[in-house]
N, C-alpha and C positions, 0 to 999 in steps of 0.2 A: 417735617418742617412745613410751616405754613406757606403755601404757594404764593399767596398775595405778597408776602414780605420778601420771599426769595426772588420773585420776579423783579421787584423794585431794586434789589441789590445787583442782580445780574444786568439789568438795563443800565444802571448807573456805571458799572465797570466797563461795559461795552462802549458806552458813549464817551467816557473819559480816556479810555486806553486803546479802544479799537480791538480789544481782546475778548473773545467769547469764552467764558469759563463754564464748566458744568455745575449744575446745582449741588453735586456732591462735594464741591470745593468749599461750600458754605458750611461751617461747623458751629456747634453751640460752644460758647465760651466756657472755660472751666468753672466759673462762678458768676453769679448775677452782678456782682460789683464791677466786673469787667465788661458788662453789656450782655446782649442776648445772642448775637451771631458774630462770627469772625471769619475773615478771609485772609489766608496767607498770601503775602505779596511777592513770593519768591519768583514765580514764573512771570508775573506782571512786570517786575523790576527789570527782567532781561529785555522785554519788549521796549520799555521806556529808557533803558540804559542808565538806570539809577540803582542804588542799593535798596534792598527791601524796606528798611526802616524809613528811608526818605520817600519812597513810593507811598507807604502807608500814611505818612504825614501830609503829603501833598493831596492825596485823595480825600483824607478826612476834612481838610479845609474846604474842599469843593462840594462836599456832600450836603444835600438838602432834600428832604422828603416829607410829605404830610403824614407818612406812616411811622416815622422815626423821630426820636428826640434829637439824636445827633449821631455822628460817627467819630471815633476816637482812635488814634494810633497807639498801639501797644507793642513797641519794638517793631518786628517785621509784619505784625498782624494789624488789620483794619477791623476794629470792633464796632458793631452797630447796636444802638440802644433803641428798642421799640417804644412806641407810645403805649403804655400799659393798658389804657382803656380800650384802644382799638385791638390790641393783641388778645386780651382776655375775651372780649366779645367775639372775636373771630373764632377762637377755640370753642367757646360755648355754643355758638351757632352751628359750627361744624358737627360737634358731638350730639347736640340735642335735636338738631334737624335730621341728621342722618341716622341716629340711633344705632340699630344693630348693623347698619352699613358703614358706620364710622371706621375708617382704616382700610376699607376696600378700595381697590383701584382697578383700572382697566389695562394694566401693563401686559397682561397675558392674553388679551383679547385675540381670538383667532388662533391660539396656540394650544396644543394638547400635551398633557403630561400623564404618562402611564406609570403608576407606582405598583410595585410588587412587594407585598409585605405580609406579615403574620406567618404563613406557610408552615403550619404544624405538620407532623408526620402522622399518617393514618395508623391507628391502633396503638399510638403512644400518647402519654399524658401531655396536656397543655401546661408547660412549665413557665417559670418566670422569665426565661430567655425569650419565649414567644411573646410574653407580655411587653417586653422592651420593643421588639420588632413591630408589634401591633400598634402600640402607642405612638411610636415614632412615625410610622407610616401614616397613621390616621391624622396626626397633628400636621404633617407636611401636606397631606391631601387637603385638609381644611384651609390651610394657609394659601395654597395655590388657588383654591377656589375663590378665596377672598380677594386675591389679586387679579382675578378675571380669567384664569386659565380654565380650560375644560380638563377635567381629570377622569381617569379610569383607574380604579383600584382593583388589583388582581390578587386573589389568594391562591398561590401556586403550591398545591399540596405535595408532600412527599408520599406518593401513593404507588410506587413501583420499585422493584428491586428484589434481590435475593432474600431479604428478610421476610418477604411474604411466603416464600417457600418454606422457611423455617416455621412461620406462624401456622400455615395450613397443616404442616406435618404435626405440630404440637396439638392443634385442635382436633385433628383426626384421631390422634392417639389418646389424648387425655380430656378432650373438650366436653363441656356440658352446655347444651343450647340454652337451658334456663338461666344459668349463671351469666352467659353471654348477653342475654337480653336485659338481665337485671342491672348489671354494672359493666357495660361493654369495655371501656378502656382499661380500667384496673384489671379486669379479668384477662383481656388479651395480653396485657403487659406481664401478668403473672405466668401465662403460658409461654411467653417469649423467654422469660427468665428461667423457667423450668427446662425449656429446650436446651439452653446453654449449660445448665447444670448436668443434665442427663447425657449430653453429647460427650462429656469428659470420659464417660465409661462405655458409651455405646456409639461408636463412630459411624454406624450404619445410618444414624439419623441425618448426618450431613449429606449422604447420598440421596436419602429420601427427600430432603429439602431441595436439593438441586433438581431432582426429578419433578417435584411439584411446581417449582418456578418455571421450568421448561414447559410444563403443561400450560401454565398461565400465558407464556409467550406464544404457545401454539394454539391459543384460544380454546383450550379444553373447557367444555361447559361446566363441569363440576368445579374445576379450579377457579374459573372466573366467577362462578356463583358465590363461592366462599369469599373470594377477594372482594367482590361487590358488597356482600353482607358486612364484612369488616369495615369497609369504607363508609357505607351508609350509616351504620351505627356510630362511627367516629364523628361524622359530620353533624349528626344530631346532637352529640355531646358538645362539640365545639360551638355550635350555634347557641347553646344555653349560655356559654361563657361570653360570646360576642354580645348577646343581649344585655348581660350584666355590665359589660364594658361600653355600652352605647356605640357599638361598632357595626357599620354596614359596609360590606364590600360589593363592588359592582359585578365581579366575575369570579367564579370558582373554577379552577382547572387543576390539572395535575400532570405529573411526569407521564402517566400512562396515556394521556391524550395524544402524545407525540410519537408513540411507538410506530405507527404506520407511516411516519414521515422520516424515520431514521435513514432508510436506504436512499431516499431522494436527497437528503442532506449529505450523506457520504458521497454520493455520485457527484454532487455539485462541487464539493471540496476537491475530489479527485480531478474533475474536469479543469479546475483552476490550478492544478499542479501543486496543491498545498499539502498533500498527504504522502507518507512513505511508511514502509514496513520497518519495524524494529523488534527483533526477536519474536517475530510472528504476530505482533500486535500492530494496529494501525495508529499512527500518530501524526501530529503537526509539529514539525521541528521549529521551535521558537528561540533557538540559541542566539540568533542575531539580535533578538530583542531582550536578551539577558534573562530569559525565562526558561524553565525546564520544559521538556516536550509535553504537549497536550495529548493525552491518551483518548482516542476516539472509540476503538474497538479492542476488546481483549483478544487473546490468542484463540479463544473458542468462538469468537465472532459476537460476543455479547456487547451491547452498547453500555455506555456509562452516563452518569448524570450530566457531564459536560456535553455529550453528544445530544442528549435530549434538550439541554438548555440552548444549544445552537439552533436546533429546529424550532424551539419555542420562540426565541428572539426573532428569527426570520419571519415566523408566522405573525407575531405581534406587530411588526412594522408593516407587513403586508395588509393586515386587517385594520390597524388603528392609525397608521401613518403618524406616529407620535413626533413631537418636537423635542421631548426629553423622555428618557426611560430610566426610571429610578428603581434600583434593587435595595431594599432595606434588609440587610443580612449581616450577621455578626462578623467580627474581625477575622476569625479563623478561615473564612471563605475568600479572603483577599486575593490569594493566588488564583483561585478559580475564576474570579471575575477579570483579573488581568489577562488571563489566557483567553477567556471568552471575547473580550473586547478587542484584543489583538487579532484574533482569528477573523473577527468582523472587518477589521481594517485590511487584513490580507485579502479578504473577499471583495475589497474595494467598495464597502458600504460606507458612503460619506457620512451617514448618520451615526456611525459608531462613536464618534466623539461626543455625541449627545447622550450617551449611556453612562450612568453613574452608579457606582457601588457606594451606598451610604452605610458605612460600617459602624459598629458600636461595640462597646466593651461588655463585660459580663455583669451579671447581677446576682447577688447572694443575700442571705439573711444573717444578721448577727446571731439571731436565735436559731441555731441549726437543728434544735430538737424537733422542729416541725417538718423536717425534710425526710422523715423516716418511713412514712406510710407506704411509699412505693420505691424503696431503694434510695438512690442518691438524688433523684429529681426533686426540686422544690416546686410543688404543685401550685399553680395559680389559684385553683379553687380553695386550697387551704389558706393561702395568703389573704385572699379576699374575705373569707369567713372570719379569720382572726382579726383583721383590720376592722370589719363591721362590728364584731363583738366588743372590741376595745373602745371604739367610738360610742357605741350604744351605752356602755357602762359610764363613760364620761358624761354623756348627755343626761343620763338618769340621775347622776349625782349632782350636776350643776343646774339642770333645768327639767325637773321631773314632770312638769305640766306641759312641756312642749308638745304641740300637735305633730302628727306624722313623723314620729320618732324613727320608725323603721326606714322610711324613705330618706329621711335626713341623714341617718347613720350610713346608709348605703352611698349617698352622694359624697359625704365628707370623707368616708373611708377610701373610696376610689380616688378622690382628689388628692388625698394624702399620699397614695401610692404613685400617682402620676407625677406629682411635684417632686417626690423622692427620686423617681426615675429621671426627671428632667432637672435635677438639682445640680448637675454639672454637665459639661460638654459630652456629647454622645460617645466619644472615643474612650472616656474614662470608665473604669469599673465602678459599680455602685453597690453599696451595702445598705440594706434596709435595717435600721435600728429603730425599733418601735418607740423608744423614749424620745428619739429625735423627731421622727417623721410625723408623730401624732401631737407634738407639742404646739398648742395654739399660740404660743408666744415666740416661736422660732421662725426661721425662714422656711415655712412649710405650707402645704395645702390648707390645713385647718386655719392657719393665720389669715390666709387670703379669704377663706370662707367667712371667718368671723368679721373681717373688715367689710365684706360685701353685706353681711347681715346687719352690721352697725349702720351702714349708709341707708339700707332699706328701712331700718327702724326709724331713723330720723325722718325719712320722707313719708312714712305712714302717718306721722303726726302732723304733717302739713295739711291744712284744711283744703277742701275742694276749691279750686280756683286760685290757690296760692302758689302754684308752680308758675313762676313768672317768665315773661318774655325778656330776652337779653336787651331789648330796646330800653327797658327801665333800669339798666344795670349801673351799679356804682362800683368803681374800680377798687380792687382789693390790693393793699400795698404791703402787707406783712411778708417777711421772708418765707414763712411756712406756706402762705397762699401762693406766692409767686413761684416757689419751687414746685408746688403741685400742678400749676398750669404748665410749667415747662415739661414735666413728665407726661402729662396728657397729650401735649403736642407731639411727643416722640412716638406715640403708638403706631401710626402708619408706617414710619420708617423702620420700626422694629420688625414688622411683618415682612418687609422686603429683605431684611437681614436674615430672618428665619429661612425664607425661600432660597436666598442666594447661597447660604452656607449649609443648608440642610440642618439647622440647629434650633429645635424648639426650646432649648435652654435659654436662648435670648428672650423668648416670650415669657417663660416661667419666672426668670429673674426680673424681668420688667414688671410683672404683676406683683411680685413681692416688694419691689422698690416703690411702686405706686401705692400699695397698701401701707407701707411705712410712712410715706409722705402724707397720706390721708389721715393716718392716726396721729401724726405730729400736729397736723392742722386741727384735728378734732380736740386734742388735749390742750392746745393753746388758745382756741377761739370758740366762743359760743356760736351755735348756729341758730336754733329756734329762739333762744333767749337773747340774741344779739339785738342791738338797737336797729330800728327799721332801715336805717341807711345801709347797713351791711347784711341784714338778715336775708333779703331777697337774693343778693349776690352769692351768699354762702350756700343758700339752698340750691341755686343753679350749679355751683361748683360741686356740691355733694351729688346732685343728679348726674353730672357729667362723669364723675369718678365711678359711680355705681355702674353706669352704662359701659364704660371702657373695661372695668373689671369683668363684667358679664361677657362682653364680646371676646375678650382674651381667654377666659375660662372655657367658653364653648369651643374655641379653636383647638384648645388642648384636649378636648374630649371630656371636660368636667362640667357638670350641671350645677349652677349656683343654688344656694339655699337662702331664703329671705329671713329665716328665723333660726337662731341657735340658742 
């Protein structure tokens, strides 16, 4: 919402009623025929001791402003009609002067948000579930930065546990160093699968695996050397994928980093009287909070993921002093985070209420045939490759002379997958259907890319010096043009919604809505061939739309393309 206009409304209501209302009480009207902004008079009527409809009528009669044509009562609502020339110029000046900063705010100034996301497991393939976590975390990080927050992104790896004993056992028994270096993650996964096949007939393998992991925990040089080799090779492979996804994380850590803090953590919990023994294991009883007991140490004294997560969270607050801590992890881990946060509350950590589990549903492909290369996991590398190949084929058939086809296909393919991921709210499961997500005429990433490219094509034809200043502006009055302005105005508030609800879906759906509005405008009105009275204004509107599309795409992790 434009601050200049909202301030005028707030000041008027304060003056006439003595009531201060929040800017969030000002809404957009359902349609332009009813005005531009609306304020419900329900609370105001209580102060004035009148019914809401009468309050709206009285205030409408008193309203006068150089920024508005009029105010009008609509039942219990007071609707405001802006002066279109001032309104449109204000939006254009905001977008075209601020450019890539349009939509940014300082509401997070002086505050720090720590986000933990992606978090693949060492020696295991990077699958589409990690894709969801990575995209979601990255979009939230970018949005928080746009709103003025300082952010720290952490990739917390699954790099410790009994599975490494199994992996070392398998490698010592069947491993080939050359195969390991050639294709690390698929090879390590194949060894892990082989271990589970062989253990069915050779139970001594389980004993060997336990022994090797005990060596890891005892800091045995050979065991740690193999573990480190597996980890380093996995990180190299993960980094290749992060580069393809345009992802940069600030800090990489793992469960292993907190092994030496486990005893200190346990001692702290014991000192606070939070622990008790249960059948030989150490737990925190959370029955009063209607949660099952939180297991800290097994009967053999081994720590668990929760124990290390407690240590990690305490460390992160001590080091980073965050104002919010966000874990982007799938729905199956909901109980884990409820227990973690409740234990923090029991430890009297006041910041525990600033910790959030941003959960999300599963992701799968309609085309399950491509999930067979390494068992049941749908590998992100395969999905990216198939998306790029399909987009490249479409480009070659429709625009064979396009320059930079490889880079364009890469950007459009990734955009298609990200928009498919954010095509619904994060708690819903997602299915990738190639026929849907690659359709340039649907509610898709390619559709937004084509819209951006269309706007860029128009602006390339504008001669040098013909990108005009809003001071020469002529008001655009058609329904398509007014609707486009209204959507452009909503962009900053959309970003606040994304951050407030942890929902990048709001931004992806906004960009599709903006694209649809621009294409309606384009199909109904000439831009470069328009009479001079409107040509300049429509060029400015096209510029503003292109800028907002680019800003939003980049926040989602999508690089725009100027030609398609």
